[in-house]
C-alpha positions, -999 to +999 in steps of 0.1 A: -558-666+009-572-683-022-595-670-050-633-681-052-629-681-088-605-694-116-608-730-106-622-729-072-654-713-076-659-711-113-658-678-115-635-653-138-598-662-130-574-637-121-553-617-142-519-600-132-511-565-141-478-544-136-489-508-127-460-492-146-460-517-177-496-531-186-516-507-167-497-474-178-490-456-146-467-426-157-451-407-127-427-381-124-388-388-122-387-387-085-376-423-080-388-425-041-417-404-045-430-402-080-462-381-086-489-398-107-491-379-139-527-370-157-517-394-187-518-424-162-558-424-159-568-427-194-543-454-198-555-474-166-592-471-181-581-486-217-562-512-197-590-525-177-618-520-202-628-553-218-628-556-257-655-572-275-661-606-268-630-607-242-635-628-213-639-613-178-610-619-153-601-604-119-576-579-122-545-584-098-523-552-099-488-545-082-492-514-063-466-485-052-449-483-088-450-463-118-428-455-146-407-422-148-422-401-176-385-389-188-362-419-181-385-444-184-371-464-151-395-478-125-403-453-098-417-458-065-449-435-053-437-429-018-456-431+013-490-448+009-482-459-027-504-489-026-534-474-014-526-445-041-524-473-063-562-481-058-574-446-058-557-438-090-576-472-105-610-462-090-609-427-103-599-441-137-626-462-137-650-439-123-660-460-094-683-452-067-661-468-038-624-483-035-617-503-004-585-502+014-581-532+039-559-525+069-557-541+105-581-520+123-623-517+121-620-481+102-608-446+115-611-450+150-616-420+175-585-421+191-552-443+194-563-477+207-529-485+221-534-454+243-573-449+249-597-480+260-630-479+243-622-464+211-650-463+185-647-469+145-663-438+126-689-445+102-681-417+080-655-389+075-649-365+050-620-361+029-610-328+047-613-345+080-593-379+070-565-354+055-563-334+090-562-366+110-533-382+087-513-347+091-515-346+127-505-385+132-532-408+124-518-433+103-545-452+087-542-436+054-515-408+038-534-379+023-515-384-011-537-418-013-568-398-012-562-372-038-574-391-067-607-397-048-610-359-038-603-346-074-636-368-082-674-359-078-682-395-061-656-417-056-654-427-018-626-448+000-639-471+025-615-485+052-620-520+064-604-545+087-587-575+073-592-595+105-628-584+109-644-587+076-677-582+087-670-547+102-687-520+082-656-500+081-650-463+080-667-446+045-643-415+035-663-392+011-677-359+001-710-354+018-720-364+052-753-388+051-777-370+065-763-335+068-740-324+094-759-307+121-758-331+149-722-341+143-696-329+169-663-346+173-649-373+148-615-382+162-588-370+188-552-370+176-518-368+199-486-360+185-455-363+206-421-346+208-434-315+197-411-284+202-426-248+209-410-213+200-422-184+218-410-154+200-417-122+218-410-086+204-424-053+212-415-044+175-444-065+160-467-041+176-487-024+148-460-034+122-466-053+090-441-079+078-432-092+113-446-129+102-431-128+071-398-122+088-404-153+111-413-175+084-386-164+061-361-175+092-380-210+095-378-213+056-339-207+058-336-233+084-357-258+066-379-264+096-420-270+092-446-254+110-476-269+126-495-247+146-495-208+151-507-186+176-504-149+179-510-121+205-500-084+202-465-088+207-457-124+206-460-157+183-460-189+194-453-217+170-450-256+172-425-276+151-432-304+130-410-331+147-404-350+111-378-324+106-361-332+137-341-366+129-319-372+161-314-355+194-280-340+185-297-324+152-325-312+173-302-292+194-280-281+166-309-269+144-330-254+174-298-235+184-293-221+146-330-210+146-328-191+179-294-174+169-311-162+136-339-146+152-314-126+178-289-121+153-312-103+132-326-084+160-363-098+154-372-109+186-364-131+220-371-168+216-378-192+242-376-227+230-390-255+250-393-294+241-411-323+253-446-314+244-478-333+228-501-315+204-538-326+209-558-322+181-594-327+179-610-330+144-647-324+141-673-299+136-658-265+146-690-248+138-697-260+172-663-249+186-681-235+218-695-267+227-666-288+219-640-262+239-663-258+270-666-297+275-628-302+264-614-279+287-640-289+316-623-329+310-590-312+310-598-294+342-611-323+361-580-344+349-558-316+360-540-309+327-528-275+320-530-261+283-500-241+271-511-230+238-544-233+215-548-230+178-579-228+156-576-232+119-599-217+095-605-254+078-634-254+104-623-292+112-595-287+137-589-274+171-554-279+183-539-277+221-506-281+237-498-295+268-466-313+286-458-347+271-462-363+304-498-349+307-506-360+269-521-393+275-542-381+304-556-352+281-565-376+251-582-402+276-602-372+294-614-359+262-625-392+247-643-401+280-662-368+273-672-372+240-675-409+236-692-425+262-701-460+251-738-466+247-755-498+232-772-491+197-751-461+189-714-467+185-697-502+190-662-500+208-636-510+183-632-550+179-668-555+194-697-572+178-735-570+186-733-602+205-704-591+225-726-558+239-760-567+236-777-557+271-788-587+292 
């Protein structure tokens, strides 16, 4: 890639900045996962604001790095650190938009490796994008969006380096045109999910039962994804990121079950090999989303073992067997994203490719 200036097009020349030095990125002293500190923002604004008579230049910044506040040592920013660097600079300069360039046309309606005919979303709210990232989509890490979320008007646009004319996906604060017609944004599948079914007649009418359940999860260092409760049982799905290997999975789960049973809290049934299907969309219209989803799953012969809807109003999650996970995602995607020319183009397509005869 070449510059369109600085000797090629007559524009401003490039100027290199080290984020941890010239720009003044200051972080906590967690050297593989440093958190950006507030002092960074005025540092960046001062470094990139031209002085009187100073010639313009194109800033080229090393992302992913900062300097520890106490030690002064260089720290990396963890996952999404390069995108985080971009949004920090955008927030510091009070910009309206930051672009991050990936290898897809934007945030897609599903994983294109699993679903044919995925479509790029024109807009996502920050809350939707965060839910997508947590439940498995890998376009943006939630931490990288935080500086933009904390401003009033900074948006993040996801663009495709291999398809520069694609408009991409705008991630922002307010949905253009309001949210009444909005239904479903994306479908995400998280594989290799473990479910615990915790049954106890002691929880009937008792307070503190869930506190005991989550205290045991905390003691074992295991994160919970989704929760569904009834009068005498609690069903939990566990975050597979904590379960590093097959041997350790068994050790951790055995310890977890033992803790429940030794404390006389409940009987526990542990099952593995599930997929968590998360529907990110307008949960204010959950009746329509659920009716159409279960109709599609029924037609595909997929059995749902657990369902969870959070108060976030953006996510409904369903648990199915891993072997039915792909069929579930494809069935729901076909229900909500039938391609029609002139509405949404399939990912990687152009108007010319899809023009009617």
